[in-house]
A tleap script that builds the chain and sets N, CA, C and O, in Angstrom:
source leaprc.protein.ff14SB
mol = sequence {
  NMET VAL ILE THR VAL LEU ALA TRP LEU ALA
  LEU ILE ALA LEU ARG ALA GLY TRP ARG PHE
  ALA ILE PRO ALA VAL TRP LEU PHE ASN LEU
  VAL GLY LEU GLY ASP LEU LEU LEU ASN LEU
  GLY HIE GLY VAL ARG LEU GLN VAL ALA SER
  GLN LEU GLY ALA ALA TRP PHE GLY PRO ALA
  PHE ILE VAL PRO GLY MET LEU VAL ILE HIE
  VAL LEU VAL PHE VAL PHE LEU VAL ARG SER
  LYS ALA GLY ALA CVAL
}
set mol.1.N position { 203.402 54.626 87.041 }
set mol.1.CA position { 204.728 54.912 86.564 }
set mol.1.C position { 204.874 56.407 86.234 }
set mol.1.O position { 205.927 56.998 86.472 }
set mol.2.N position { 203.822 57.003 85.692 }
set mol.2.CA position { 203.871 58.423 85.361 }
set mol.2.C position { 204.042 59.252 86.637 }
set mol.2.O position { 204.771 60.243 86.648 }
set mol.3.N position { 203.371 58.843 87.698 }
set mol.3.CA position { 203.468 59.575 88.962 }
set mol.3.C position { 204.890 59.509 89.504 }
set mol.3.O position { 205.395 60.488 90.052 }
set mol.4.N position { 205.527 58.369 89.353 }
set mol.4.CA position { 206.910 58.220 89.819 }
set mol.4.C position { 207.836 59.150 89.047 }
set mol.4.O position { 208.711 59.787 89.635 }
set mol.5.N position { 207.650 59.230 87.745 }
set mol.5.CA position { 208.468 60.133 86.925 }
set mol.5.C position { 208.213 61.586 87.332 }
set mol.5.O position { 209.155 62.371 87.440 }
set mol.6.N position { 206.952 61.948 87.557 }
set mol.6.CA position { 206.630 63.309 87.983 }
set mol.6.C position { 207.243 63.624 89.348 }
set mol.6.O position { 207.735 64.728 89.576 }
set mol.7.N position { 207.207 62.642 90.251 }
set mol.7.CA position { 207.788 62.850 91.577 }
set mol.7.C position { 209.289 63.080 91.486 }
set mol.7.O position { 209.817 63.988 92.128 }
set mol.8.N position { 209.981 62.267 90.697 }
set mol.8.CA position { 211.429 62.444 90.529 }
set mol.8.C position { 211.751 63.767 89.856 }
set mol.8.O position { 212.704 64.445 90.239 }
set mol.9.N position { 210.964 64.136 88.859 }
set mol.9.CA position { 211.167 65.413 88.183 }
set mol.9.C position { 211.008 66.579 89.159 }
set mol.9.O position { 211.810 67.512 89.160 }
set mol.10.N position { 209.971 66.515 89.985 }
set mol.10.CA position { 209.753 67.572 90.976 }
set mol.10.C position { 210.885 67.608 91.998 }
set mol.10.O position { 211.347 68.684 92.377 }
set mol.11.N position { 211.327 66.454 92.438 }
set mol.11.CA position { 212.413 66.389 93.417 }
set mol.11.C position { 213.711 66.958 92.851 }
set mol.11.O position { 214.389 67.747 93.509 }
set mol.12.N position { 214.050 66.558 91.644 }
set mol.12.CA position { 215.273 67.060 91.004 }
set mol.12.C position { 215.164 68.565 90.760 }
set mol.12.O position { 216.129 69.301 90.966 }
set mol.13.N position { 213.992 69.019 90.322 }
set mol.13.CA position { 213.793 70.446 90.067 }
set mol.13.C position { 213.940 71.263 91.356 }
set mol.13.O position { 214.534 72.341 91.348 }
set mol.14.N position { 213.401 70.749 92.447 }
set mol.14.CA position { 213.536 71.449 93.720 }
set mol.14.C position { 214.984 71.513 94.176 }
set mol.14.O position { 215.461 72.563 94.604 }
set mol.15.N position { 215.683 70.387 94.083 }
set mol.15.CA position { 217.078 70.342 94.532 }
set mol.15.C position { 217.982 71.222 93.676 }
set mol.15.O position { 218.936 71.814 94.180 }
set mol.16.N position { 217.681 71.308 92.383 }
set mol.16.CA position { 218.511 72.094 91.469 }
set mol.16.C position { 218.119 73.572 91.454 }
set mol.16.O position { 218.854 74.403 90.921 }
set mol.17.N position { 216.959 73.903 92.040 }
set mol.17.CA position { 216.514 75.286 92.075 }
set mol.17.C position { 215.986 75.801 90.747 }
set mol.17.O position { 216.053 76.999 90.471 }
set mol.18.N position { 215.465 74.905 89.930 }
set mol.18.CA position { 214.918 75.302 88.639 }
set mol.18.C position { 213.671 76.150 88.842 }
set mol.18.O position { 212.979 76.017 89.851 }
set mol.19.N position { 213.390 77.020 87.882 }
set mol.19.CA position { 212.264 77.947 88.024 }
set mol.19.C position { 210.914 77.254 87.953 }
set mol.19.O position { 209.928 77.790 88.458 }
set mol.20.N position { 210.840 76.082 87.342 }
set mol.20.CA position { 209.560 75.368 87.255 }
set mol.20.C position { 209.415 74.319 88.356 }
set mol.20.O position { 208.596 73.409 88.231 }
set mol.21.N position { 210.192 74.429 89.429 }
set mol.21.CA position { 210.155 73.433 90.505 }
set mol.21.C position { 208.793 73.399 91.202 }
set mol.21.O position { 208.213 72.328 91.377 }
set mol.22.N position { 208.288 74.553 91.595 }
set mol.22.CA position { 207.009 74.591 92.318 }
set mol.22.C position { 205.855 74.136 91.419 }
set mol.22.O position { 205.020 73.357 91.879 }
set mol.23.N position { 205.766 74.581 90.166 }
set mol.23.CA position { 204.716 74.016 89.302 }
set mol.23.C position { 204.854 72.504 89.110 }
set mol.23.O position { 203.848 71.808 88.972 }
set mol.24.N position { 206.079 71.990 89.101 }
set mol.24.CA position { 206.273 70.540 88.976 }
set mol.24.C position { 205.734 69.813 90.204 }
set mol.24.O position { 205.162 68.729 90.088 }
set mol.25.N position { 205.920 70.413 91.385 }
set mol.25.CA position { 205.380 69.804 92.608 }
set mol.25.C position { 203.859 69.842 92.581 }
set mol.25.O position { 203.216 68.859 92.949 }
set mol.26.N position { 203.268 70.962 92.150 }
set mol.26.CA position { 201.814 71.048 92.016 }
set mol.26.C position { 201.293 69.963 91.067 }
set mol.26.O position { 200.318 69.275 91.368 }
set mol.27.N position { 201.956 69.826 89.924 }
set mol.27.CA position { 201.530 68.827 88.938 }
set mol.27.C position { 201.605 67.426 89.519 }
set mol.27.O position { 200.653 66.651 89.418 }
set mol.28.N position { 202.752 67.101 90.133 }
set mol.28.CA position { 202.902 65.778 90.747 }
set mol.28.C position { 201.824 65.533 91.793 }
set mol.28.O position { 201.218 64.462 91.823 }
set mol.29.N position { 201.583 66.517 92.646 }
set mol.29.CA position { 200.646 66.304 93.746 }
set mol.29.C position { 199.206 66.189 93.260 }
set mol.29.O position { 198.448 65.361 93.764 }
set mol.30.N position { 198.825 67.005 92.293 }
set mol.30.CA position { 197.459 66.920 91.765 }
set mol.30.C position { 197.213 65.605 91.035 }
set mol.30.O position { 196.205 64.937 91.265 }
set mol.31.N position { 198.141 65.239 90.155 }
set mol.31.CA position { 197.980 63.992 89.402 }
set mol.31.C position { 198.082 62.792 90.337 }
set mol.31.O position { 197.319 61.834 90.206 }
set mol.32.N position { 199.016 62.840 91.275 }
set mol.32.CA position { 199.197 61.724 92.206 }
set mol.32.C position { 197.996 61.512 93.100 }
set mol.32.O position { 197.552 60.378 93.284 }
set mol.33.N position { 197.460 62.590 93.663 }
set mol.33.CA position { 196.279 62.461 94.521 }
set mol.33.C position { 195.076 61.997 93.712 }
set mol.33.O position { 194.306 61.155 94.176 }
set mol.34.N position { 194.906 62.532 92.518 }
set mol.34.CA position { 193.795 62.087 91.669 }
set mol.34.C position { 193.889 60.608 91.342 }
set mol.34.O position { 192.890 59.892 91.399 }
set mol.35.N position { 195.082 60.148 91.002 }
set mol.35.CA position { 195.288 58.739 90.693 }
set mol.35.C position { 195.035 57.862 91.916 }
set mol.35.O position { 194.412 56.805 91.815 }
set mol.36.N position { 195.519 58.307 93.061 }
set mol.36.CA position { 195.316 57.548 94.300 }
set mol.36.C position { 193.837 57.428 94.633 }
set mol.36.O position { 193.361 56.339 94.953 }
set mol.37.N position { 193.108 58.534 94.561 }
set mol.37.CA position { 191.673 58.501 94.870 }
set mol.37.C position { 190.889 57.691 93.849 }
set mol.37.O position { 189.954 56.977 94.213 }
set mol.38.N position { 191.256 57.792 92.580 }
set mol.38.CA position { 190.584 57.014 91.542 }
set mol.38.C position { 190.771 55.510 91.775 }
set mol.38.O position { 189.814 54.739 91.703 }
set mol.39.N position { 192.011 55.106 92.053 }
set mol.39.CA position { 192.269 53.687 92.297 }
set mol.39.C position { 191.633 53.198 93.588 }
set mol.39.O position { 191.172 52.059 93.659 }
set mol.40.N position { 191.604 54.037 94.599 }
set mol.40.CA position { 190.936 53.669 95.844 }
set mol.40.C position { 189.441 53.475 95.616 }
set mol.40.O position { 188.841 52.527 96.124 }
set mol.41.N position { 188.845 54.389 94.842 }
set mol.41.CA position { 187.423 54.259 94.518 }
set mol.41.C position { 187.115 53.009 93.720 }
set mol.41.O position { 186.109 52.343 93.964 }
set mol.42.N position { 187.984 52.684 92.759 }
set mol.42.CA position { 187.781 51.454 91.980 }
set mol.42.C position { 187.890 50.226 92.871 }
set mol.42.O position { 187.115 49.281 92.728 }
set mol.43.N position { 188.841 50.238 93.782 }
set mol.43.CA position { 188.998 49.098 94.685 }
set mol.43.C position { 187.795 48.897 95.580 }
set mol.43.O position { 187.385 47.762 95.823 }
set mol.44.N position { 187.225 49.980 96.073 }
set mol.44.CA position { 186.032 49.888 96.918 }
set mol.44.C position { 184.837 49.435 96.087 }
set mol.44.O position { 184.060 48.581 96.515 }
set mol.45.N position { 184.695 50.015 94.891 }
set mol.45.CA position { 183.547 49.660 94.035 }
set mol.45.C position { 183.580 48.192 93.618 }
set mol.45.O position { 182.543 47.530 93.563 }
set mol.46.N position { 184.779 47.690 93.324 }
set mol.46.CA position { 184.915 46.295 92.883 }
set mol.46.C position { 185.044 45.319 94.041 }
set mol.46.O position { 185.113 44.110 93.822 }
set mol.47.N position { 185.077 45.821 95.264 }
set mol.47.CA position { 185.147 45.006 96.489 }
set mol.47.C position { 186.316 44.022 96.437 }
set mol.47.O position { 186.135 42.812 96.576 }
set mol.48.N position { 187.506 44.561 96.236 }
set mol.48.CA position { 188.691 43.707 96.118 }
set mol.48.C position { 189.314 43.356 97.465 }
set mol.48.O position { 190.246 42.554 97.513 }
set mol.49.N position { 188.828 43.930 98.553 }
set mol.49.CA position { 189.433 43.698 99.867 }
set mol.49.C position { 189.458 42.221 100.238 }
set mol.49.O position { 190.422 41.753 100.844 }
set mol.50.N position { 188.427 41.494 99.889 }
set mol.50.CA position { 188.372 40.074 100.257 }
set mol.50.C position { 189.345 39.225 99.442 }
set mol.50.O position { 189.617 38.082 99.811 }
set mol.51.N position { 189.868 39.754 98.354 }
set mol.51.CA position { 190.768 38.989 97.497 }
set mol.51.C position { 192.242 39.350 97.701 }
set mol.51.O position { 193.109 38.811 97.014 }
set mol.52.N position { 192.528 40.248 98.628 }
set mol.52.CA position { 193.895 40.710 98.798 }
set mol.52.C position { 194.804 39.727 99.526 }
set mol.52.O position { 196.014 39.717 99.303 }
set mol.53.N position { 194.236 38.916 100.379 }
set mol.53.CA position { 195.073 37.988 101.141 }
set mol.53.C position { 196.040 38.753 102.023 }
set mol.53.O position { 195.640 39.656 102.758 }
set mol.54.N position { 197.321 38.389 101.950 }
set mol.54.CA position { 198.341 39.042 102.771 }
set mol.54.C position { 198.654 40.456 102.298 }
set mol.54.O position { 199.325 41.202 103.011 }
set mol.55.N position { 198.195 40.835 101.136 }
set mol.55.CA position { 198.463 42.172 100.602 }
set mol.55.C position { 197.561 43.231 101.222 }
set mol.55.O position { 197.598 44.382 100.788 }
set mol.56.N position { 196.763 42.890 102.207 }
set mol.56.CA position { 195.890 43.852 102.865 }
set mol.56.C position { 196.696 44.967 103.537 }
set mol.56.O position { 196.167 46.044 103.813 }
set mol.57.N position { 197.979 44.698 103.796 }
set mol.57.CA position { 198.839 45.669 104.470 }
set mol.57.C position { 198.900 46.981 103.691 }
set mol.57.O position { 198.882 48.053 104.296 }
set mol.58.N position { 198.973 46.916 102.361 }
set mol.58.CA position { 199.077 48.124 101.539 }
set mol.58.C position { 197.905 49.065 101.714 }
set mol.58.O position { 198.096 50.211 102.122 }
set mol.59.N position { 196.695 48.613 101.418 }
set mol.59.CA position { 195.554 49.518 101.578 }
set mol.59.C position { 195.306 49.928 103.033 }
set mol.59.O position { 194.805 51.023 103.291 }
set mol.60.N position { 195.652 49.064 103.972 }
set mol.60.CA position { 195.370 49.364 105.371 }
set mol.60.C position { 196.335 50.391 105.962 }
set mol.60.O position { 195.926 51.214 106.781 }
set mol.61.N position { 197.602 50.357 105.564 }
set mol.61.CA position { 198.600 51.224 106.195 }
set mol.61.C position { 199.289 52.189 105.232 }
set mol.61.O position { 199.542 53.336 105.602 }
set mol.62.N position { 199.592 51.768 104.037 }
set mol.62.CA position { 200.356 52.610 103.116 }
set mol.62.C position { 199.473 53.672 102.471 }
set mol.62.O position { 199.885 54.827 102.360 }
set mol.63.N position { 198.277 53.308 102.049 }
set mol.63.CA position { 197.387 54.261 101.376 }
set mol.63.C position { 197.016 55.435 102.283 }
set mol.63.O position { 197.072 56.578 101.828 }
set mol.64.N position { 196.641 55.208 103.542 }
set mol.64.CA position { 196.378 56.379 104.403 }
set mol.64.C position { 197.604 57.279 104.570 }
set mol.64.O position { 197.476 58.501 104.630 }
set mol.65.N position { 198.778 56.678 104.644 }
set mol.65.CA position { 199.998 57.484 104.730 }
set mol.65.C position { 200.213 58.313 103.483 }
set mol.65.O position { 200.632 59.467 103.566 }
set mol.66.N position { 199.930 57.737 102.328 }
set mol.66.CA position { 200.068 58.472 101.073 }
set mol.66.C position { 199.075 59.638 101.018 }
set mol.66.O position { 199.417 60.720 100.541 }
set mol.67.N position { 197.864 59.425 101.498 }
set mol.67.CA position { 196.875 60.504 101.527 }
set mol.67.C position { 197.335 61.643 102.431 }
set mol.67.O position { 197.203 62.815 102.078 }
set mol.68.N position { 197.875 61.294 103.601 }
set mol.68.CA position { 198.370 62.319 104.530 }
set mol.68.C position { 199.512 63.101 103.897 }
set mol.68.O position { 199.563 64.325 104.021 }
set mol.69.N position { 200.422 62.420 103.223 }
set mol.69.CA position { 201.550 63.096 102.589 }
set mol.69.C position { 201.074 64.059 101.502 }
set mol.69.O position { 201.571 65.182 101.416 }
set mol.70.N position { 200.121 63.639 100.677 }
set mol.70.CA position { 199.598 64.532 99.634 }
set mol.70.C position { 198.950 65.770 100.255 }
set mol.70.O position { 199.147 66.882 99.764 }
set mol.71.N position { 198.187 65.589 101.317 }
set mol.71.CA position { 197.549 66.729 101.980 }
set mol.71.C position { 198.611 67.661 102.564 }
set mol.71.O position { 198.487 68.880 102.450 }
set mol.72.N position { 199.648 67.106 103.185 }
set mol.72.CA position { 200.716 67.933 103.748 }
set mol.72.C position { 201.448 68.720 102.662 }
set mol.72.O position { 201.803 69.880 102.870 }
set mol.73.N position { 201.670 68.103 101.518 }
set mol.73.CA position { 202.327 68.822 100.419 }
set mol.73.C position { 201.445 69.979 99.966 }
set mol.73.O position { 201.948 71.071 99.703 }
set mol.74.N position { 200.134 69.755 99.871 }
set mol.74.CA position { 199.231 70.847 99.509 }
set mol.74.C position { 199.284 71.970 100.546 }
set mol.74.O position { 199.285 73.148 100.187 }
set mol.75.N position { 199.328 71.609 101.830 }
set mol.75.CA position { 199.409 72.619 102.887 }
set mol.75.C position { 200.678 73.451 102.734 }
set mol.75.O position { 200.626 74.678 102.817 }
set mol.76.N position { 201.814 72.798 102.510 }
set mol.76.CA position { 203.071 73.528 102.327 }
set mol.76.C position { 203.026 74.416 101.080 }
set mol.76.O position { 203.513 75.546 101.110 }
set mol.77.N position { 202.456 73.922 100.004 }
set mol.77.CA position { 202.388 74.708 98.775 }
set mol.77.C position { 201.503 75.946 98.962 }
set mol.77.O position { 201.859 77.035 98.513 }
set mol.78.N position { 200.367 75.784 99.614 }
set mol.78.CA position { 199.457 76.904 99.826 }
set mol.78.C position { 200.075 77.911 100.801 }
set mol.78.O position { 199.976 79.120 100.590 }
set mol.79.N position { 200.711 77.415 101.865 }
set mol.79.CA position { 201.339 78.331 102.826 }
set mol.79.C position { 202.489 79.095 102.194 }
set mol.79.O position { 202.654 80.285 102.466 }
set mol.80.N position { 203.281 78.451 101.364 }
set mol.80.CA position { 204.405 79.154 100.732 }
set mol.80.C position { 203.884 80.206 99.753 }
set mol.80.O position { 204.477 81.276 99.616 }
set mol.81.N position { 202.790 79.908 99.081 }
set mol.81.CA position { 202.200 80.873 98.144 }
set mol.81.C position { 201.622 82.057 98.923 }
set mol.81.O position { 201.767 83.201 98.493 }
set mol.82.N position { 200.968 81.798 100.065 }
set mol.82.CA position { 200.387 82.874 100.866 }
set mol.82.C position { 201.485 83.731 101.496 }
set mol.82.O position { 201.313 84.940 101.651 }
set mol.83.N position { 202.609 83.116 101.860 }
set mol.83.CA position { 203.701 83.870 102.459 }
set mol.83.C position { 204.446 84.722 101.453 }
set mol.83.O position { 205.073 85.715 101.821 }
set mol.84.N position { 204.384 84.342 100.175 }
set mol.84.CA position { 205.091 85.080 99.133 }
set mol.84.C position { 204.356 86.350 98.727 }
set mol.84.O position { 204.957 87.264 98.162 }
set mol.85.N position { 203.041 86.412 99.018 }
set mol.85.CA position { 202.228 87.563 98.594 }
set mol.85.C position { 202.381 88.694 99.568 }
set mol.85.O position { 201.776 89.751 99.387 }
savepdb mol mol.pdb
quit
């Protein structure tokens, strides 16, 4: 839930052009990726894959997409910072 609030805050800040928009995106992306990796690690350690049933779709397709999106956001943030210097 915290990640969702951070994501909305970053989105609103970007759209409104607030001065803390880019730091808000950094915060959202760092916390979001950390949370995603932590939960993925817990799921692997606890071997929950066999208990998912029909919910296997989430870890199989949605989680890799979320990882790609976080990496792409980091790429855009680093490139924009390098272009500003």
